[in-house]
C-alpha positions in Angstrom: -14.7 -20.6 -23.3 -17.5 -18.5 -22.0 -15.2 -16.4 -19.9 -13.0 -15.7 -22.9 -16.0 -14.8 -25.0 -17.0 -12.3 -22.3 -13.5 -10.9 -22.1 -13.5 -10.4 -25.9 -16.8 -8.6 -25.6 -15.4 -6.3 -22.9 -12.4 -5.6 -25.1 -14.7 -4.7 -27.9 -16.8 -2.4 -25.6 -13.6 -0.7 -24.6 -12.5 -0.2 -28.2 -15.9 1.3 -29.0 -16.0 3.6 -25.9 -15.7 7.4 -26.4 -12.7 7.4 -24.1 -10.8 4.9 -26.3 -11.8 6.7 -29.5 -10.6 10.0 -28.1 -7.3 8.4 -26.9 -6.7 6.7 -30.3 -7.4 9.8 -32.3 -5.1 12.0 -30.2 -2.4 9.3 -30.2 -2.5 9.1 -34.0 -2.3 12.9 -34.3 0.5 13.3 -31.8 2.6 10.3 -33.0 2.3 11.6 -36.6 5.0 14.0 -35.7 8.2 12.0 -35.4 9.9 14.4 -33.0 7.0 14.5 -30.7 6.7 10.7 -30.8 10.3 10.3 -29.9 10.0 12.8 -27.0 7.0 10.9 -25.6 8.9 7.6 -25.9 11.9 9.1 -24.1 9.6 10.6 -21.4 7.8 7.3 -20.8 11.0 5.3 -20.8 12.6 7.7 -18.2 9.4 7.5 -16.1 9.5 3.7 -16.2 13.2 3.7 -15.1 12.4 6.0 -12.2 9.5 3.8 -11.1 11.7 0.8 -11.3 14.2 2.5 -9.0 11.5 3.3 -6.5 10.2 -0.2 -6.6 13.7 -1.5 -6.0 13.9 0.8 -2.9 16.3 3.2 -4.5 16.1 6.8 -5.4 16.3 7.6 -9.1 19.4 9.5 -10.2 19.2 13.3 -10.2 20.1 13.2 -13.9 17.1 10.9 -14.6 14.7 13.1 -12.7 16.1 16.2 -14.5 15.5 14.5 -17.8 11.9 13.7 -16.9 11.3 17.2 -15.8 12.9 18.8 -18.9 11.1 16.5 -21.4 7.8 17.0 -19.5 8.2 20.8 -19.7 8.7 20.6 -23.5 5.8 18.3 -23.9 3.4 20.5 -21.9 3.9 23.2 -24.4 2.0 21.1 -27.0 -1.7 21.2 -26.3 -2.4 18.0 -28.2 0.2 16.2 -26.2 -1.4 17.4 -23.0 -4.8 16.3 -24.2 -3.3 12.9 -25.3 -1.9 12.4 -21.8 -5.2 13.3 -20.3 -7.0 10.8 -22.6 -4.4 8.1 -21.8 -5.0 8.7 -18.1 -8.8 8.3 -18.4 -8.3 5.1 -20.3 -5.8 3.8 -17.7 -8.3 4.7 -15.0 -11.0 2.6 -16.7 -8.7 -0.4 -17.1 -7.6 -0.1 -13.5 -11.3 0.0 -12.4 -12.1 -3.0 -14.4 -9.0 -4.8 -13.0 -10.2 -4.0 -9.5 -13.7 -5.3 -10.2 -12.3 -8.5 -11.6 -9.8 -8.8 -8.7 -12.6 -8.3 -6.1 -14.2 -11.5 -7.5 -11.2 -13.4 -6.1 -11.4 -12.0 -2.6 -10.9 -14.8 -0.1 -13.0 -15.0 3.0 -10.6 -14.0 5.7 -13.2 -13.6 8.4 -11.9 -16.6 10.2 -8.7 -14.7 11.0 -10.6 -12.0 13.0 -10.5 -12.3 16.8 
């Protein structure tokens, strides 16, 4: 259980971090507007579909890429949305860094494979 206790402490530290607090505040503000909230959801869904196509070795459709571009242009006009995406990016970077640190703990010694 010790590992889970530490993981819970880490989760609490993240929730108390300035990066998370900024992200949460901006998300609440941006999502308070139903139209903006729906645009962000459409934008993220389209991005996810495009990423899925790339991962499957396919090119996303032109229509999908046009949709991403058009919605993105509309969202960029809203300063709070731009700040929200920036805060979200910072938070994702932190989580990715933590994931890498944890992943590095599982590095296998592959030195025996060297010539």
